[in-house]
N, C-alpha and C positions, 0 to 999 in steps of 0.2 A: 607573854611577859610585857613589861612596861616598854622596853625598847621596840618590841614588835608592834605594839599599838601605835607608838610614835611614828614608826616607819609607814604603817598603813595609813595613818592620818596624812603624812606627807604625800604619799602616792595619791590619796583621795583629793588633796588640794591641788596637786599637779594636774590630775585628770580634770578637775573642775575648771582650772585655769585654761587647760587645753580646749575644753568644750566652749568656754566663754570666748576664747580666741577664734575658734572655728565659727561660732555664731556671729562674732563681730566681723570676721572676714566675709562671711556669707552676706551679711547686711550691707557691707561696703560694695560687694559685687552686685547686689540687687539695686542699690542706689545708682551705681555706674550704668547698669542695664537701663534703668528708667531715664537717666540723662541721655544715653545714646538714642533711646526711643523717641524722645521729645525735643532734643536739642536743635533740630532743624527749624523749630518754631521760634520766631523772634521773642526777645524778652530781656529784662535787665540782668546784669551780671549777678551771680549768686554771691551772698555774703560768705558762705562756707560750703564745703563739700557735703557735710552731714546735715546741717540745719537749713540749707537753702537760703531763703530770704527772711528767715525767722527774725534775725537781728534787726532788720529794717522795721518789721512790725513792732517788735519790742520797743525800739527807740521812739517810734511814733506814739505808741500807747503811753509810755512813761512820760512823754512831754505833753500829754493831753491834747495832741494834735488830731486832725481829722484824717483818718487813713484813706478816705476816698479821694482826697486831693492828690495823694500819691498815685492813685489809680488813674486819675485824669492825666497826670503828667506822663505816666507810662503809655496811656492810650495815644497821646499826642506823638510820642517818640516812636513807638513800635507798631502802631497801626491797628487794624480792626480785630486782631487776635494776638495776644501775647501770653507767655507762660511765666508762672512763678512756682517755686518749689517750697514746700514746708515739710522738712524731713524727706520721706520718700513719696509724699503726696504731690500730685501735679494739679495745679489750678490754672485754667485758662481764663483770662479776662477777655470777654467778647463784646465788641461794640459794632458788630456787623448786622444791619437790619434784617438781611435775608436769613442769617443764622438765628437771630433772635426770634423771628417769625416761625421758622422751622421747629425750633426746640421748645419754646415756651408755649406755643399754641397746640402742641401735641401731648397726649397723655403717655406716650411710650418712653419719654425721658423722665425718670423719677427724680425726686429731690435727692440730693447727695447725702453722704454720711454726716455732713455738718449738722443736719437737722436731728440726727440721732442723739447728738450731744445735748440738744435742748430738751430732751425728755426729762432729764434730771439736772439739777444744779448742785454740784458738790455733794452728791449722795442724797439730796432731797428732791422728791418728785416735783417737777415743774410743769411742763406742757404735756407730759406723757406722750401718748401716741394719738394725739388729737388732730384737728384740722390743719394746724400749722406744720406738724412734724411727721404725720403719717406718710410713709414712702410708697406703700402699696396702693395702687390707684383704686382697686375695688373697695378696700377698707375705707379709704378717704371718701369715696363716693357715697357709701352708706351713711356716713356722718353728715356729709353735705346735704343729702336728700332730706334728712330729718330737719336740718336747720334752715333750709331754703324758704319755707313758708313765712318764717319770722322776719324775712327781709324782702318780702314781695312789695311791689309799689303800692298795692292796695293797703297793705298793713302800715307801710311807712307814712301814708297820708294821715292816718289816725294818730300819729305821734306829734303832729304840729303843736298841739296844746302843750305837751310836755316840753318841747323845744322852746316855745314862747315863754312858758312859766319859768324855766331855769335861766333863760337869757335875761328875763326881767329882774331876777335876783342879782345877776351880774350888773345890770344897769343901775340898780339901787346902790350897790356897793361902789360903783364908779361915781355916782352922784355924791356920796359922802366924801370920796377922795377929791373930787373937783371942788366941793364946797370948802374943804380944808386946805385947798391949794397944795396938796401933798404930791409926792412922786410915788410911783408904784411900779413893781415888776409885772408886766402884763402876762408873762409866761405863768407865773404862780396863779393869777386869777383865771387864766384859761384852763389850767389843769383842774382847778376846783370846779368850774362850770361844766366841763366835759365829763368829769367823773360823777358829778351830780346827775347829769343827763343819763349816763349809761346805767347808773344804779337805779334810777327811777323807771326808765322805759324798759330796761331789761329784767329787773328783779323786783320792782315795786317798792324800793327802799328809799327813804328820804334821808340823805346824808347831810345836806345843807352845809357844805364845806366852806362856803364863803363866810359863814358865821360861827361854825363849830370846828374845833380841831379834830383831826382823825389821823391814825397811823397809816392810812391807805396810800396817800401820795408818796410818802417816804418809802413805804414798802415796795411800791411799783418801781420807783427810781432805783432802789437798791437791787431788786431782781434784774432789772435791765442792765445795770452796770456789771453785776455778777455774771450775767449771761455773756456779755462782751468778752470779759477776761477768760471765762471758762471755755468759750468756743475758740478763742484765738491763741491762747497760751497754754500749751499742753503741760507746762511745768509749773503753772501758777500755784497749785496746791502744795508743791514741794517746798515752797519758801516760807519759813516760819513767820516772817514779817507780814504775810498775807492771811494768817490764820484767824486773826480777829475779824477782819472783813468777811472772810468765808462764813464765820458763825453768824454774822449779821444777815448775810444772804439767805442762809438756811432758815433763820427765824422769820425773815420776810416771806419766804415761800410758804412756811407753815401758816402764817397769818392769813395769806390770801386763800390758800386751799381750805383752811378751817372755816373761814367766813363763807366762802362759796358753798361748801358742803352744808353749812347750817341753813343758808337761804334756800338751797335746793330741797333739803329735807322738809323744811317748814312748808314750802309750796306743795310738794307732793302729798304731804299729810293732809293739808287743807283741801286739795282737790279730791283726795280719796274719801274725805268726810263729806263731800258735797257742798262745801262752803263756797261763798262768793269770793272769787280771787280776781286780781287785776288781769286785764287782757293785755298782758305785756309779752315781751319776747320769751321769757322763761315759760310762761303758760303755753305759748304757741309751740315751743319745742317739745314740751312734755306731751302735749296733745298729738303732735306729729309722730312722736315715738310710739305712742299707744296705737296708732293706726298701722304701725309696721307689723303688728301681730307677731311679736317675738317672744321667745321663751324666757324663763327666769334667769338662766345663765347669761343671756344677752342683756337682760335688764340690769343685772349687776354691772356688766361691762359698760352699758350706756350711762349708768350713774356716774362712773368714772369719767366718761366722755363729757358729761355735763359740767363736772368740776373743771376739766381742762378748758371747756368753752368759757366758763366763768372767768378763768384767768386770762384767756385770749381776749375776751371782750373788754376786760379792764385794761389790758395792755394796749388794746386798740384805742382807748380814749387818749392815751399818751400821744399817739401820732396826730390825732385831730387837734389836740391842744398845741402841739408844736407847730402845726400848719397855721393855726390862728395867730400864734405869736410871731411867726415869720411874716405873715400877711400884714399884721399890725406894724411891724418894723418897716416893711417896704412902703406901706401907705403913709406912714409918718414922713417918709422921705419924698413921696409923690402924692401929696394930699388931694390934689385936684382931680385925680383920674376917675373917680367913681362916685363922688358925692351927688352929682346932679342926677344920675340914674336912680339912686336911692331916694332922693327927694321926690322925683317924678312918680316912682312906683309905690313907695310906702307912704310918702307924705308925713303926716303927724300921727297916724294911727299906731296903736300899741301892738295889736296882734297881727302878725304876718301870716298870710294864708299860703297854702300849697300852690295856688295859682300865681301868687306874687313871686314865688321863687322862680317860676318859669319865665317871668318877665324881667328878672334881674340878670340880663344877658351879660352885661359888661362885668358885673361882680363875679359871674362864673368864669369869665376870662381872667380876672384878677387872681382867683383862687387856683386856676390851672397854671398860670404863670408862676405863682408862688411855688407850686409843687414841681415845676420844671427846674427852678434854680435850687429849691430846698426840698427835695423828696424826703419826707421824714422816715420812710422805710426805704433805705438807699440801695437795696440790692437783693437778689435771690440767686440760687444756684441749682444746677441740674447735673445729673450724672450722664455721661456719654457712654452707653453700653457697647457701641460698635463704632467702627471707623466712619469718618465722614470728611467732607471737604468744606472748609470755611475760608472765604475770601481767597480761594485758589491754593490754600495750604492744606495738605493732607494731615488730618488729625487722627492719631490712633485712639481706639476706644479704651475705656478704663480710667479716664480722667474726669475732673469736674469742670463745668463751665460756669463762670460767674457773670451775671448780667446786672448792670447798675444804671438806673435812670439818672442817678447823680452824674455819672460819667458822660453819658450820651447827651444829657441836658446842658452840659458845659463844653461841648465840642463845637468849634466853629463850622465844621463840615455839615452839621445838622441844624444849627441855629446861628444866624448871623449875630455878631456881637453878643455872645451867649451870657455874659454877666450883666447885660443891660436889662432892666425890668421893663418889659414891653408886653402888656396884655393883648395888644392887637395881633400878636402871633396866633392867638386862638379865636380870632374873629370868625364868625360862621362861614364867611366867604374865603377865608385864608386857606391855603393848602394844608391838608392834614399831615402831621408828622408821620413818617413811615417807619413804624416799629423802632422809634428812638425815644418815645415819650410813653412811659408806662409806670407811673408812681404807685399804682395799685397792682402791679404785675400784669400778666397777660394770660389768656387761655383758660383752661379749666381750673387752674389753681389761683386765679386772680382773687383779690380780696372780696370776701363775702359782704363786708359792711361798707363798701365804698359809697353807695348811694346814701346810706344812713349818715355817714361822716360828712358828706358834702351838703346835705340838707341842713344838718346841725351847724356847720361852718357858715353857711349863707345866712341863717337866722341870726346868729351871734354877730357877724360882721355888719349886717344890714342895720341892726339896732345900734351898734356901736357908732357907725358912720352917721346915722340919723340924729344922734343926740350929743355927740362929743367931738371936740378937737383934741388931738393928742400929738405931742411933739416929743422927739427923742431927747433925753438928757445928754448934753455934750460930753464927749470924752469916753463914752463906753465903746466896747469892742463889738465888731460885727462878725466875729469869728463864730465858727460852728463847733459845737461840742458833740462828739460821737460817743453815745452811751447805748449802743445797740440801735436805737433810733437817733435821728439828728435833731438837735435843739439849739436855739440861739444861746451862745455861751454867756452873754451878758444878762439874759433874762428879759431883755427889752424894757429897760427902765424909761418910763414915760412921765411927762407932765400931762395931766388930763384937765380939760376945761369944758364948760358947757358951750354948746354951739349957739351962736346968735343967728336964728333963722330970719 
């Protein structure tokens, strides 16, 4: 009867509420268990029992502040290891050199679950299970072995022509700006030139972004910003006000993957037809993959890996562009520190050789000091599968450890007057920083393209210093914008003038 159905429905609802209450109570007990397990480790007070320090992160992100400044503050207060909670997850901020060496230099500590979230962005495939995100060491190693030949020192020597050519296009653009006595955002120009370089030397594609418009730079920025919110805010997708931005992120992911797939397919087809193809990074990787003697199933898989690599390499240009912009900002404040060396080594010649880069010793120090204060990739994390002791504190296994060169680079205990720009810290005779300076990470999972990036940065900065004076427009901010990578918030607005030699 109708009454019986109503009674059954009520009982079902009561039972459902009871189950939800039991699940809620069980979750509360689990959180309490986690707190009891890790509360002996120092750390800031939780914002709430359930959400831990989530409210602090939300507040920082909503104010467009740099979350790593809060990490520096916590490191100063709580020492070489401190804990933070996100729901039932425990993350340890580690700035102990010995623990950094032990964990990052070993392959037995896998990347943590944070990297699983980067495989997709809001349901759209992003980095997949590629070099950045693969947690299984054997799987990662297979991919790394395929890509290593494309970044060998012998191969990188052959890229000097492309580095010079793209840097010359930037110099031409700056000449027009200097002639018109205009002001320009150096970050925008650096983004264009680094993306031009990577498109040419990696895929044989001429984008010429300094003279042509392209959706690429905006797509990269949108993906990085989306990555930041997706990885740090578990509830971001539930807010209707964010849905429009989420759709933009999905479209940006589709654009990057579609373009990467197109370039890869065209190259594989051309190589299969015996056509002459550029001896670029993409050709090197396809050639290396062929030497792996793998079956069709793996070839399909490797095709996906190439697409992931395409995205990773494009995202890699962003970090180099940010480093160049930060370097320009600091040299505009300290213009005397490196010009003489550039004049002595490069003189008035237009093409910079590979051997010239080796003689630009002080410029190398400048670039290293830039990355100490402004590491554009500000951190990495690892899973701790078993108990260990860090700085005399027993750490139960099962948590994540976060390592940040931004934090260690700004601590007085590692670098005297850490906010002072002093390239002499990296003089060849100066003591080497002991596992507190790692802008490209450390160990087997260190950045594959770090030599590529620093060669490119040297060529661009040497030409810039050779030909132009640049001064910062007064009144702009020197704040740092956290969009997954770190970039200068102001965009480094400069007045550019021709040098009088």
